Every structure is written in C-alpha cells, then in structure tokens.
C-alpha positions, 0 to 999 in steps of 0.5 A: 500500500502506498502513502498516496493510495492509503484510504484516509477515511479508513485511517481516521477510523483507526485513529479513533478506534484502534491501538495502532492509530492511537499510537500515532496520535500519542506520538504527535502530542507526547513525544519530546521534540527537544533536549533539555534547554538547560543541559546539552545532551545528544538526541540520538536517532538511528538511520535504518540504512546502517542495517542495510535491507534488514527487516524493520521489525529486526531493526526497531528493537535495536533503537533503544540499545543505542540510547535512541528513541527514534528511527530514520527510515531510508529507501532504496538503494541505501536501505529499504525500510521506507518501502517496507512501511508501504508493504506493511501498511501504516497501521502495522508499522505504527503498531511496531513502533508502539511495541518497541516504544520508539517513534518515526523521527525522520524520513530520508528521501534523496530520490524524490528531492526537495520538490517531490516530497509533498506526499511524504510530508503528509505521511510524516504528519500521520506519524508525528514525524518532524523531519524529512531529509533530502538534498538541494537542487540547482547548479553546482560548482558556483561560488561567491555572488553567483552561489548566493543568488542560486541559493536565493532562487532555491529558497524562493522555489521552496516556498510552496513546499514550505507551506505544506511543511508548515501545514504538516509540522515537518521540517525539510532538512537539506543535507550538504551532499557532494555535487549539490547546490548546497554542498559548501559552508557558504551555501549552508550559511546562505540557506539559513540566512535567506530561508523564508521559514524555519521549516527549511533547515540543514542536515549537517554532514561533516563527511562532505566538508573539509576535514578541519575541526575548527572550520566545522565547529565555527560553521556549527556556531554560525548555523545555530538553530538552523541545524536539525540533523547532525550526522556524526560522520567523517570522511575517513577513507571515503565511501565509494570504493570497496575497502577492507572493513577496518578502513571503511569503518574509518567514517565512524566517529572515534575511528578516523582522524577527525577530532570530534571534540571541537564539533561537540563543543560547538554543538554544546555552545549552541545548545543543539536540540536536533537529531544526532545520527551516528552514520557511515555508508557501506560499499556497496550500498544496501548492505549492513555496515557489519554482517550481523545486526548485533554487530551494527548496534555494537559499532554504533555504541562504540561511536556513542561512547566516543562522543560521550568522551568528547563531551566530557573533555570539554 
C-alpha cells in the first residue's frame, strides 16, 4: 500500500478506534521534540540504512540499545525500510513502533528531492514525524555572488513546499551532499540566512566538508538553530570504493582522524536540540555496515561512547 493510495477515511477510523492509530496520535502530542534547554545532551536517532535491507521489525528493537528513541527510515538503494512501511501498511508499522516504544523521527528521501516530497510530508504528519531529509537542487560548482543568488532562487522555489511543511509540522532538512547546490559552508550559511521559514533547515554532514575541526565547529556556531540533523560522520577513507572493513569503518566517529571534540563543543555552545545520527555508508550500498545486526548496534555504541568522551573533555 502506498502513502498516496492509503484510504484516509479508513485511517481516521483507526485513529479513533484502534491501538495502532492511537499510537500515532500519542506520538504527535507526547513525544519530546527537544533536549533539555538547560543541559546539552545528544538526541540520538538511528538511520535504518546502517542495517542495510534488514527487516524493520529486526531493526526497531535495536533503537533503544543505542540510547535512541527514534528511527530514520531510508529507501532504496541505501536501505529499504521506507518501502517496507508501504508493504506493511501504516497501521502495522505504527503498531511496531508502539511495541518497541520508539517513534518515526525522520524520513530520508534523496530520490524524490526537495520538490517531490509533498506526499511524504503528509505521511510524516500521520506519524508525528518532524523531519524529512533530502538534498538541494540547482547548479553546482558556483561560488561567491553567483552561489548566493542560486541559493536565493532555491529558497524562493521552496516556498510552496514550505507551506505544506508548515501545514504538516515537518521540517525539510537539506543535507550538504557532494555535487549539490548546497554542498559548501557558504551555501549552508546562505540557506539559513535567506530561508523564508524555519521549516527549511540543514542536515549537517561533516563527511562532505573539509576535514578541519575548527572550520566545522565555527560553521556549527554560525548555523545555530538552523541545524536539525547532525550526522556524526567523517570522511575517513571515503565511501565509494570497496575497502577492507577496518578502513571503511574509518567514517565512524572515534575511528578516523577527525577530532570530534571541537564539533561537540560547538554543538554544546549552541545548545543543539536536533537529531544526532551516528552514520557511515557501506560499499556497496544496501548492505549492513557489519554482517550481523548485533554487530551494527555494537559499532554504533562504540561511536556513542566516543562522543560521550568528547563531551566530557570539554
């Protein structure tokens, strides 16, 4: 069943009369959206693609094991949990979320792009999901005034989509993906400066930036509350060529050369309240980052321990 074909009248009856849909309603009103405003802490979310094409019912029990309460579902080719939602149907998917006491925190949708996510935003609303991540759209390789003008045009093109975002309570987070209009520090700064609504924000991926701790930390401070997704992810030795697993894992915090202490310090300085997703890409896409589900969870926890140590060093 696709989100477009889902019978809304039937779903409304579930909202009123079934446990699964009651769960959706509860998520909308009861799920904490932000960290404590006085004490900085990470609000972890789990990217389903870390587990490849694993059954979402097998992934959900892992979410609390890494200190998270929310799941970010990815479609093919990186994962297939977004497609699994359609196969299960919204009521069954909601029931699984309730069973494991977690929420749908994000839907990642690069293939649809920023101008093709209207139906996804309405789906997100039904789950009380506050975030959709996608890439920007526009010319690449621009700098200076040309880049600022192109970002301004993108922001203008986003206005009708942001109207739906405001209606549905969703924030559209643009990742600084490589070979993209929004891929450089300047483009990120102008996106936040020129945006017409706080429902347009940044999903910040250090992997795609120069691996300079001071530059990234300063950028975090400049973007401030314009960031709603922080990928705890570094470049390491990249993610496009098949490497020995130990080298591939250098993308993970605490394994590669990037020192996350200045990044965590900057996040604390802005009292960052968005999601933190410990992340990497395997080669080829669609595989779990390690062979077993417990192995993936243990690796995420290894990085989580490292980030905790970073916070303690500040």
